[in-house]
PADREN-804487 format. One record per atom (N, C-alpha, C): residue in one letter; x, y, z. Coordinates in steps of 0.05 Angstrom, whole numbers, padded with zeros to 5 digits, always signed. Atoms other than C-alpha are relative to their C-alpha. Layout:
AXYZ/...
***
This chain:
M+00012-00024-00002/M+00004+00002-00001/M+00012+00023-00001/L-00014-00028+00004/L+00024+00068-00018/L-00014+00023+00019/Y+00016-00016-00015/Y+00005+00117+00033/Y+00010+00031-00011/L-00011-00026+00019/L+00014+00185-00012/L-00024+00023+00010/G+00017-00024-00007/G-00017+00254+00015/G+00014+00023-00002/C-00013-00021-00001/C-00001+00322+00020/C-00005+00019+00025/H+00003-00018-00025/H+00003+00382+00073/H-00027+00014-00007/L+00024-00011-00004/L-00067+00405+00093/L-00004+00015+00024/S+00002-00013-00018/S-00093+00452+00138/S-00022-00010+00021/I+00020+00009-00014/I-00130+00432+00200/I-00016+00023+00023/A+00014-00022-00011/A-00162+00500+00212/A-00029-00005+00009/K+00027+00007+00001/K-00232+00468+00207/K-00001-00028+00016/G+00000+00023-00011/G-00213+00408+00247/G+00016-00022-00010/Y-00010+00022+00010/Y-00180+00339+00240/Y-00019-00010-00016/Y+00017+00018+00022/Y-00238+00305+00207/Y-00005+00012-00025/K-00004-00017+00024/K-00244+00362+00160/K+00019-00005-00024/A-00030+00003+00015/A-00171+00350+00140/A-00004-00027-00011/V-00002+00026+00012/V-00184+00274+00130/V-00017+00000-00019/Q+00018-00001+00029/Q-00249+00288+00086/Q+00019+00012-00016/E-00013-00013+00024/E-00205+00334+00047/E+00021-00021-00012/A-00025+00014+00008/A-00149+00287+00038/A-00012-00028-00019/V+00014+00021+00015/V-00200+00229+00016/V-00012+00009-00023/S+00008-00013+00027/S-00230+00274-00036/S+00019+00005-00020/I-00024-00006+00024/I-00161+00283-00075/I+00015-00027+00001/G-00013+00024+00000/G-00142+00209-00066/G+00024-00005+00014/A-00027+00002-00021/A-00093+00218-00006/A-00009-00024+00019/N+00006+00020-00029/N-00092+00160+00054/N+00020+00005+00019/T-00009-00019-00024/T-00044+00210+00095/T+00000+00026-00010/F-00008-00035+00005/F-00030+00281+00100/F+00020+00007+00026/Q-00012-00010-00017/Q+00010+00327+00136/Q-00008+00024+00011/F+00009-00025-00008/F-00006+00387+00182/F+00021+00010+00019/F-00016-00015-00019/F+00025+00441+00223/F-00019-00002+00025/T+00012+00007-00032/T+00021+00430+00301/T-00014+00024+00006/R+00008-00029-00005/R+00006+00503+00304/R+00005+00021-00018/N-00003-00021+00012/N+00011+00569+00278/N+00031+00002-00014/P-00029+00006+00004/P+00074+00556+00231/P+00023+00026-00001/R-00013-00031+00001/R+00095+00635+00234/R+00000+00005+00031/G+00002-00008-00031/G+00077+00638+00312/G+00008-00024+00017/G+00001+00022-00021/G+00064+00596+00369/G-00028-00008+00009/N+00027+00010-00012/N-00011+00594+00380/N-00008-00030-00010/V+00010+00027+00005/V-00041+00527+00388/V-00037-00001+00010/R+00026+00002-00008/R-00113+00503+00390/R-00003-00018+00021/A+00008+00020-00021/A-00144+00463+00442/A-00008-00024-00013/L+00012+00030+00012/L-00155+00389+00425/L-00027-00003+00002/D+00032+00008+00003/D-00227+00371+00407/D-00001-00025-00002/E-00002+00029+00000/E-00231+00296+00429/E-00020-00014-00023/K+00017+00009+00014/K-00295+00286+00393/K+00006+00002-00033/D-00008+00001+00031/D-00268+00313+00327/D+00025-00020-00010/I-00022+00027+00002/I-00208+00269+00337/I-00011-00027-00007/A+00020+00029+00000/A-00254+00210+00346/A-00008-00008-00026/K+00012+00012+00024/K-00286+00220+00284/K+00021+00001-00022/A-00019+00003+00021/A-00225+00234+00246/A+00015-00025+00001/A-00007+00027-00007/A-00194+00167+00274/A-00017-00023-00010/A+00022+00023+00012/A-00257+00126+00252/A+00008+00005-00034/L+00000+00000+00036/L-00256+00154+00178/L+00029-00004-00007/M-00027+00008+00007/M-00178+00144+00174/M+00004-00033-00001/E+00000+00029+00002/E-00189+00074+00194/E-00019-00017-00023/E+00014+00011+00028/E-00243+00059+00146/E+00008+00006-00030/K-00011-00005+00030/K-00207+00090+00086/K+00029-00013-00001/G-00026+00016+00000/G-00141+00051+00107/G+00020+00024-00005/F-00020-00023+00000/F-00102+00113+00123/F+00032-00017+00013/G-00025+00010-00014/G-00023+00104+00141/G+00003+00026+00023/P-00010-00020-00019/P+00013+00151+00194/P-00005+00028-00012/L-00002-00029+00006/L+00005+00222+00195/L+00024+00019+00008/L-00022-00017-00006/L+00059+00277+00195/L-00005+00021+00013/A+00008-00023-00015/A+00054+00330+00246/A+00024+00024+00002/H-00019-00020-00001/H+00097+00392+00231/H+00005+00020+00017/A-00005-00020-00019/A+00128+00435+00282/A+00000+00028-00015/P+00002-00026+00011/P+00123+00511+00268/P+00034+00010-00012/Y-00022-00009+00009/Y+00181+00546+00232/Y+00017+00018+00023/T-00011-00015-00019/T+00192+00586+00293/T+00015-00014+00022/M-00014+00017-00019/M+00217+00531+00334/M+00029-00010-00008/N-00030+00004+00011/N+00294+00534+00332/N+00010-00005+00031/L-00007+00010-00024/L+00321+00489+00387/L+00031+00011+00001/C-00024+00000-00001/C+00391+00509+00371/C+00007+00029-00002/S-00005-00026-00002/S+00387+00587+00369/S+00026+00009+00018/S-00017-00008-00019/S+00439+00630+00400/S-00012+00014+00023/K+00009-00013-00026/K+00389+00664+00441/K-00018-00013+00020/E+00012+00018-00019/E+00363+00634+00500/E-00028+00000+00009/D+00032-00003+00004/D+00292+00660+00497/D-00010-00017-00024/V+00014+00010+00018/V+00281+00631+00430/V+00002-00030+00002/R-00005+00032-00010/R+00312+00561+00453/R-00020-00009+00019/S+00025+00007-00018/S+00263+00565+00513/S-00024-00002-00008/F+00027+00003+00014/F+00204+00578+00469/F-00001-00026-00014/A-00006+00029+00015/A+00231+00519+00425/A-00007-00024+00017/L+00004+00025-00021/L+00237+00471+00481/L-00031-00005+00009/G+00029-00002-00005/G+00162+00493+00503/G-00019-00013-00018/V+00012+00011+00027/V+00135+00477+00433/V+00008-00029+00003/L-00002+00022+00007/L+00170+00414+00429/L-00014-00019+00024/K+00011+00012-00019/K+00146+00386+00497/K-00033+00001-00003/E+00030+00000+00004/E+00075+00410+00489/E-00007-00015-00022/D+00008+00018+00030/D+00071+00383+00413/D+00003-00027+00003/V-00003+00030-00004/V+00099+00312+00434/V-00018-00009+00013/E+00022+00007-00019/E+00051+00310+00492/E-00030-00001-00017/R+00024-00005+00018/R-00007+00332+00441/R+00000-00028-00022/M+00000+00024+00021/M+00012+00270+00391/M-00008-00024+00012/K+00015+00022-00015/K-00009+00223+00446/K-00028-00002-00006/H+00030+00003+00001/H-00080+00246+00433/H-00004-00006-00029/L+00003-00001+00031/L-00078+00239+00356/L+00003-00028-00008/P+00002+00030+00016/P-00090+00169+00309/P+00033+00002-00012/D-00024+00006+00014/D-00015+00151+00293/D+00012+00023-00012/A-00013-00022+00013/A+00019+00222+00285/A+00027+00001+00003/R-00028-00002-00002/R+00089+00227+00277/R+00015+00030-00001/F-00007-00031-00001/F+00119+00295+00302/F+00024+00002-00014/L-00025-00008+00010/L+00174+00327+00258/L+00007+00025+00001/F-00011-00029-00002/F+00217+00391+00260/F+00024+00002-00012/H-00023-00010+00003/H+00272+00424+00230/H+00020+00006+00025/P-00019-00001-00026/P+00333+00413+00270/P+00007+00029+00005/G-00005-00027-00004/G+00346+00489+00267/G+00024+00013-00011/S-00025-00010+00011/S+00401+00537+00249/S+00021+00009+00024/H-00018-00004-00025/H+00462+00550+00298/H+00011+00034-00004/V-00003-00029-00001/V+00467+00624+00271/V+00022+00009+00010/G-00024-00011-00006/G+00537+00631+00275/G+00020-00018+00024/Q-00013+00012-00024/Q+00558+00590+00338/Q+00013-00022-00010/G-00016+00023+00012/G+00580+00530+00295/G-00022-00025+00010/A+00013+00018+00002/A+00550+00463+00281/A+00000-00019+00031/E-00002+00018-00030/E+00577+00427+00350/E-00021+00008+00025/Q+00014-00007-00022/Q+00545+00477+00396/Q-00032-00005-00005/G+00026+00004+00009/G+00480+00473+00357/G-00011-00026+00007/I+00003+00034-00002/I+00478+00397+00356/I-00005-00004+00032/Q+00001+00008-00033/Q+00490+00396+00433/Q-00026+00015+00012/Y+00029-00015-00010/Y+00432+00446+00442/Y-00022-00013-00003/I+00023+00019+00007/I+00383+00397+00405/I-00002-00022+00016/V+00002+00027-00019/V+00405+00336+00440/V-00005+00008+00029/D+00013-00006-00023/D+00393+00374+00508/D-00025-00002-00003/A+00029-00004+00002/A+00327+00393+00488/A-00016-00023-00004/L+00013+00030+00003/L+00309+00320+00470/L+00003-00015+00021/N-00003+00017-00024/N+00335+00291+00528/N-00019+00013+00023/Q+00021-00011-00022/Q+00292+00342+00568/Q-00027-00010-00002/T+00028+00003+00006/T+00233+00323+00529/T-00006-00033-00004/I+00003+00025+00005/I+00240+00248+00515/I+00011-00020+00024/T-00008+00009-00023/T+00245+00212+00584/T+00000-00027+00004/E+00003+00033+00003/E+00230+00137+00566/E-00005-00007-00032/D+00005+00016+00030/D+00228+00091+00506/D-00030-00007-00004/G+00034+00010+00008/G+00158+00100+00480/G-00008+00027-00005/G+00012-00021+00009/G+00113+00152+00460/G+00001+00006-00034/P-00004-00003+00030/P+00101+00183+00390/P+00030+00002-00016/M-00023-00002+00018/M+00154+00180+00338/M+00006+00025-00003/I-00008-00020+00002/I+00196+00239+00333/I+00022-00001-00020/L-00009+00003+00020/L+00225+00259+00270/L+00017+00027-00008/L-00015-00021+00014/L+00285+00302+00246/L-00001+00004-00022/E+00004-00005+00022/E+00279+00333+00185/E+00030+00009-00014/G-00025-00008+00015/G+00340+00331+00136/G-00001+00023-00015/M+00004-00028+00016/M+00356+00397+00105/M+00018-00001-00021/S-00020-00001+00027/S+00392+00426+00042/S+00021+00012+00004/G-00028-00011-00003/G+00449+00457+00075/G+00000+00026-00001/K+00001-00029+00000/K+00428+00532+00068/K+00014+00013+00026/G-00009-00021-00026/G+00462+00584+00114/G+00014-00017+00024/S-00014+00017-00027/S+00478+00550+00188/S-00024-00018+00004/E+00024+00021-00005/E+00420+00498+00179/E+00022-00024+00017/I-00015+00027-00012/I+00439+00437+00223/I-00018-00025-00011/G+00017+00017+00012/G+00416+00369+00193/G+00010-00002-00027/R-00010-00002+00030/R+00451+00379+00126/R+00015-00020-00017/S-00008+00025+00004/S+00483+00313+00129/S-00009-00027+00018/F-00002+00025-00024/F+00477+00241+00159/F+00010+00002+00018/E-00015-00003-00027/E+00526+00253+00200/E-00009+00017+00022/E+00012-00021-00026/E+00496+00312+00238/E-00026-00010+00008/L+00022+00012-00016/L+00433+00273+00242/L+00005-00022+00020/A-00003+00021-00018/A+00462+00216+00271/A+00018+00008+00027/Q-00009-00006-00029/Q+00503+00253+00319/Q-00022+00010+00020/I+00026-00007-00014/I+00438+00281+00342/I-00013-00024+00016/I+00015+00025-00006/I+00407+00217+00349/I+00013-00018+00027/Q-00024+00016-00020/Q+00469+00183+00385/Q+00002+00013+00023/G-00004-00014-00023/G+00469+00236+00434/G-00026+00000+00021/V+00025+00000-00015/V+00393+00225+00456/V+00002-00027+00016/N-00003+00021-00020/N+00392+00177+00516/N-00026-00022-00005/H+00030+00019+00003/H+00315+00145+00498/H-00004+00007-00034/S+00003-00008+00029/S+00322+00146+00421/S-00010-00024-00016/R+00014+00021+00015/R+00283+00085+00402/R-00020+00011-00020/N+00021-00012+00013/N+00227+00127+00375/N+00011+00030-00014/L-00014-00022+00016/L+00275+00180+00343/L+00010-00005-00021/G-00010+00004+00020/G+00287+00181+00275/G+00001+00026-00019/I+00002-00023+00018/I+00285+00223+00208/I-00015+00003-00015/C+00018-00007+00021/C+00242+00250+00154/C+00018+00010-00019/I-00021-00008+00025/I+00280+00254+00087/I-00024+00020-00020/D+00009-00019+00014/D+00257+00309+00039/D+00014-00009-00027/T-00010+00008+00029/T+00269+00287-00040/T+00017+00030-00008/C-00017-00026+00010/C+00289+00365-00054/C+00020+00006+00017/H-00019-00006-00023/H+00328+00372+00012/H+00024-00019-00009/L-00024+00020+00005/L+00368+00308-00004/L+00017+00005-00028/H-00009-00004+00023/H+00380+00324-00079/H+00018+00026+00002/S-00019-00025-00005/S+00401+00400-00058/S+00027+00000+00021/A-00018+00001-00025/A+00446+00375+00001/A+00022-00016-00014/G-00024+00015+00017/G+00488+00331-00056/G-00003-00031+00004/Y+00004+00029-00003/Y+00455+00263-00043/Y-00014-00010-00032/D+00006+00005+00023/D+00445+00233-00113/D-00020-00022-00004/I+00026+00014-00005/I+00372+00206-00108/I-00011-00008-00028/V+00012+00008+00024/V+00366+00206-00183/V+00013-00025-00015/N-00022+00018+00016/N+00424+00164-00206/N+00008-00026+00021/D-00013+00020-00017/D+00442+00124-00138/D-00017-00001+00025/L+00019+00001-00025/L+00376+00121-00095/L+00012-00025+00019/D-00009+00026-00014/D+00402+00048-00069/D+00022+00012+00020/G-00026-00010-00013/G+00470+00083-00050/G-00012+00013+00027/V+00008-00022-00020/V+00434+00141-00013/V-00016-00016+00022/L+00017+00015-00018/L+00385+00095+00025/L+00021-00022+00019/N-00019+00012-00019/N+00444+00049+00045/N+00018+00013+00020/E-00013-00010-00017/E+00484+00101+00072/E-00015+00012+00024/I+00020-00016-00021/I+00425+00132+00114/I+00003-00029+00020/E-00002+00022-00019/E+00426+00057+00147/E+00027-00006+00009/E-00028+00002-00013/E+00499+00054+00155/E+00007+00022+00020/K-00009-00028-00018/K+00504+00123+00187/K-00021+00006+00021/I+00019-00007-00014/I+00438+00134+00221/I-00013-00028+00013/G+00009+00021-00006/G+00411+00063+00228/G-00026-00009-00017/K+00023+00014+00013/K+00356+00012+00198/K-00023+00006+00013/G+00025-00007-00009/G+00283+00031+00208/G+00001+00032+00013/K+00001-00024-00009/K+00302+00102+00224/K-00012+00024-00011/I+00016-00020+00016/I+00266+00138+00169/I-00030-00006+00007/G+00027-00001-00008/G+00196+00154+00190/G-00019+00014-00014/G+00021-00014+00018/G+00165+00196+00135/G+00020+00010-00022/V-00017-00007+00024/V+00186+00225+00067/V-00021+00020-00010/H+00016-00016+00014/H+00166+00289+00037/H+00010+00000-00032/V+00001+00002+00022/V+00159+00285-00037/V-00001+00030-00014/N+00000-00028+00008/N+00180+00352-00072/N+00024-00005-00030/D-00021-00007+00020/D+00217+00364-00140/D+00018+00023+00007/N-00014-00023-00004/N+00274+00416-00139/N+00004+00017-00022/M-00002-00021+00016/M+00274+00478-00169/M+00024+00006-00011/N-00021-00012+00003/N+00349+00489-00170/N+00019-00027-00007/E-00017+00024+00011/E+00410+00439-00191/E+00006-00015+00026/F-00010+00018-00017/F+00440+00384-00156/F+00018+00012+00014/A-00021-00016-00018/A+00478+00403-00090/A+00005+00028-00002/C+00000-00033+00001/C+00462+00474-00094/C+00000+00009+00026/H+00005-00011-00037/H+00446+00480-00016/H-00019+00018-00002/K+00028-00014-00002/K+00380+00515-00035/K-00022-00018+00005/D+00025+00018-00009/D+00311+00499-00009/D-00021+00009-00016/R+00021-00006+00015/R+00263+00512-00067/R-00015-00026-00013/H+00014+00021+00009/H+00212+00461-00080/H-00011+00005-00031/A+00013-00003+00023/A+00183+00448-00148/A-00020-00023-00004/K+00026+00024+00008/K+00117+00413-00173/K+00017-00024-00013/I-00004+00025+00009/I+00127+00341-00189/I+00004+00000-00030/G-00003+00003+00027/G+00160+00330-00257/G+00009+00029-00011/E-00009-00029+00009/E+00177+00407-00266/E+00027+00005+00010/G-00022-00011-00013/G+00244+00405-00231/G+00026-00016-00011/T-00024+00012+00008/T+00314+00372-00233/T+00004-00027+00010/I+00001+00026-00006/I+00296+00307-00200/I-00016-00020-00019/G+00013+00012+00024/G+00238+00288-00246/G-00023-00023+00012/L+00024+00018-00012/L+00173+00244-00240/L+00012-00028+00002/D-00010+00032-00003/D+00216+00176-00257/D+00011-00003+00027/A-00016+00009-00031/A+00260+00185-00193/A-00019+00001+00020/I+00022-00001-00026/I+00202+00210-00149/I-00009-00028-00002/C+00014+00030-00002/C+00166+00144-00168/C+00016-00022+00009/R-00011+00019-00010/R+00227+00105-00155/R+00000+00002+00033/V-00005-00006-00029/V+00232+00138-00087/V-00030-00017+00014/V+00024+00004-00015/V+00156+00126-00068/V-00006-00034-00003/T+00004+00032+00005/T+00161+00052-00094/T+00024-00015+00014/H-00027+00012-00011/H+00229+00031-00059/H-00008-00017+00023/E+00005+00019-00022/E+00225-00031-00016/E+00007+00011+00028/K-00010-00011-00027/K+00266+00006+00040/K-00016+00020+00015/L+00019-00024-00005/L+00210+00062+00043/L-00026-00010+00003/K+00026+00016-00003/K+00152+00010+00047/K-00014+00007+00016/G+00014+00000-00023/G+00096+00030+00087/G+00001+00027+00016/L-00002-00020-00016/L+00119+00101+00104/L-00020+00019-00012/P+00016-00017+00009/P+00078+00164+00095/P+00015+00019-00017/F-00008-00018+00023/F+00093+00204+00032/F-00012+00021-00003/N+00017-00023+00000/N+00069+00278+00032/N+00017+00017-00020/L-00012-00019+00015/L+00076+00326-00017/L+00002+00029+00007/E-00005-00031-00013/E+00103+00400-00002/E+00003+00017-00030/T-00012-00017+00029/T+00104+00424-00077/T-00021+00026+00005/P+00015-00030+00001/P+00077+00499-00092/P-00029-00007-00012/N+00023+00006+00016/N+00004+00474-00108/N-00023+00009+00025/E+00021-00005-00011/E-00066+00489-00084/E-00011-00029+00002/L+00010+00029-00001/L-00114+00427-00069/L-00004-00018-00027/Q+00007+00016+00028/Q-00132+00411-00140/Q+00029-00007-00010/G-00030+00004+00005/G-00056+00412-00155/G+00012-00022+00010/Y-00009+00023-00017/Y-00042+00365-00101/Y-00017-00028-00016/A+00016+00024+00010/A-00100+00321-00128/A+00014-00012-00027/A-00008+00006+00026/A-00070+00321-00200/A+00026-00018+00006/E-00023+00009+00000/E-00001+00305-00173/E+00002-00029+00013/I+00011+00028-00009/I-00030+00245-00133/I-00011-00021-00019/T+00011+00014+00025/T-00067+00220-00193/T+00026-00011-00017/M-00021+00004+00017/M-00003+00222-00234/M+00020-00021+00012/I-00015+00017-00008/I+00042+00190-00186/I-00010-00029+00004/R+00018+00032-00001/R-00012+00130-00171/R-00001-00010-00025/E+00003+00009+00027/E-00018+00123-00246/E+00030-00013-00006/K-00026+00011+00013/K+00054+00120-00261/K+00013-00024+00017/T-00009+00026-00010/T+00071+00071-00205/T-00022-00025+00004/G+00018+00025-00002/G+00008+00028-00211/G-00012-00001+00028/E+00005+00004-00030/E-00006+00040-00135/E-00031+00016+00001/I+00024-00012+00002/I-00079+00058-00150/I-00013-00006+00027/L+00017+00005-00025/L-00125+00065-00084/L-00023-00021-00004/
***
């Protein structure tokens, strides 16, 4: 089963988002846990969540991806920014326990001139304060393209964070096809090699989700500009090899391309038809 969806709004509730996903041929989706440019969060509606969970089960949904806000920078040079980020991390991870199979993911952050080692240590410290036992929802570090002072530009940096966390059984990564390609990992010509390298450096079973995006820029550019599927330097064929790869089977694949709802519907249909993975 291919679990394929896109980023959707939960402004009208989780049940409405599941209905919207079903309407475009999706059987997973991604959502922001709160205002992506701020920190406000709505109270959980247990009745809405129960309705959403029932519809997800009926339609055979895979896991959901819950994306942290962009304002969450665990490795900022500013103590107040790190404190805010830690509060978001703790609160959102706790909220995930109330949702049906939602995996929490976040950008590791930017060290803004302190150096990668200090940034990584701040992230490790925050995760150790949040994850106090082996259990709970899966938490995913998103691999980044490597622009500016981003942490997570390489498998080595992601591995260093995970290895520093005391309870890391449910800690993994979310890979992004655009980010990988921009960071210099050749998923077009050597997808097997890239996935093998992830297993060697981070571990088997550590990929918990995939963002499916084409790349507006060239390979190894270290820029983060998503393109619509088939309109970038990765291409439809390579994207289809990703979503059907045996090592990624059963994962949630979500589009983050520059699209509105009907554009996502067209991309989902295109990928399903190309791969033969029809609902």
